[in-house]
ROVEXTOR-928695 format. One record per residue (C-alpha): x, y negated, z negated; residue number from 1. Coordinates in steps of 0.2 Angstrom, whole numbers, always signed. Each point is the difference from the previous one (the first is absolute). Last residue first. Layout:
% ROVEXTOR-928695
+-------+-------+-------+-----+
:     x :     y :     z : pos :
+-------+-------+-------+-----+
:     X :     Y :     Z : NUM :
...
+-------+-------+-------+-----+
This chain:
% ROVEXTOR-928695
+-------+-------+-------+-----+
:     x :     y :     z : pos :
+-------+-------+-------+-----+
:  +161 : -1083 :  -409 :  71 :
:   -12 :    +5 :   -14 :  70 :
:   -15 :    -8 :    +7 :  69 :
:    -6 :   -17 :    -7 :  68 :
:   -19 :    -1 :    -2 :  67 :
:    +3 :    +6 :   -17 :  66 :
:   +19 :    +0 :    -6 :  65 :
:   +13 :   +12 :    +4 :  64 :
:   +19 :    +4 :    -3 :  63 :
:    +1 :   +18 :    -7 :  62 :
:   +14 :    +7 :    -8 :  61 :
:    +7 :   +18 :    -3 :  60 :
:   +17 :    +4 :    -6 :  59 :
:    +9 :   +17 :    -2 :  58 :
:    +7 :   +11 :   -11 :  57 :
:    -7 :   +16 :    +9 :  56 :
:   -15 :    +1 :   -11 :  55 :
:    -2 :   -20 :    -1 :  54 :
:    -3 :    +0 :   +19 :  53 :
:   -12 :   +14 :    -2 :  52 :
:    -9 :    -8 :   -14 :  51 :
:    -1 :   -17 :   +10 :  50 :
:    -7 :   +10 :   +17 :  49 :
:   -14 :    +7 :   -12 :  48 :
:    -5 :   -17 :    -7 :  47 :
:    -2 :    -6 :   +17 :  46 :
:   -10 :   +14 :    +6 :  45 :
:    -9 :    +4 :   -17 :  44 :
:   -18 :    -7 :    +4 :  43 :
:   -13 :    -1 :   -14 :  42 :
:    +4 :   -20 :    -2 :  41 :
:    +4 :   -10 :   -17 :  40 :
:   +17 :    +5 :    +2 :  39 :
:    +3 :    -8 :   +17 :  38 :
:    -7 :   -15 :    -5 :  37 :
:   +17 :    -9 :    -3 :  36 :
:    +6 :    +4 :   +18 :  35 :
:   -14 :   -13 :    +5 :  34 :
:    -5 :    +6 :   +19 :  33 :
:    +5 :    -4 :   +17 :  32 :
:   -12 :    -1 :   +16 :  31 :
:   +13 :    +9 :   +10 :  30 :
:   +12 :    -8 :   +12 :  29 :
:   +13 :   +13 :    -4 :  28 :
:   +17 :    +3 :    -7 :  27 :
:    +9 :   +17 :    -9 :  26 :
:   +17 :    -2 :    -5 :  25 :
:   +11 :   +16 :    -4 :  24 :
:   +16 :    -3 :    -8 :  23 :
:   +14 :   +14 :    -2 :  22 :
:   +13 :    -1 :   -12 :  21 :
:   +18 :    +8 :    +1 :  20 :
:    +8 :   -19 :    +1 :  19 :
:   -11 :    -4 :   +16 :  18 :
:   -14 :    +7 :    +7 :  17 :
:   -15 :    -5 :   +12 :  16 :
:   -17 :    +6 :    +5 :  15 :
:   -13 :   -13 :    +7 :  14 :
:   -19 :    +4 :    +2 :  13 :
:    -9 :   -13 :   +10 :  12 :
:   -18 :    -4 :    +2 :  11 :
:   -12 :   -10 :   +11 :  10 :
:   -18 :    +1 :    +5 :   9 :
:    -8 :    +6 :   -16 :   8 :
:   -20 :    -2 :    +2 :   7 :
:    -3 :   +15 :   -12 :   6 :
:   +14 :    +4 :   -10 :   5 :
:   -11 :    -1 :   -16 :   4 :
:   -10 :   +14 :    +6 :   3 :
:   +16 :   +13 :    +0 :   2 :
:    +1 :    +8 :   +17 :   1 :
+-------+-------+-------+-----+
């Protein structure tokens, strides 16, 4: 388990498709973070997911804020 997931009590993964596109949505009640601060950290999790999506012609978006989980 990732250290930032400690205390997580609710999470949901939604997989849907339409018009040849696949959408994966992940929601949780975590503590949230500032997406603009990602580039200042050493970790590569979110940046890696974004790169993988772009490699296959997809899009990657994070909706989060400190003290507000991504869901």
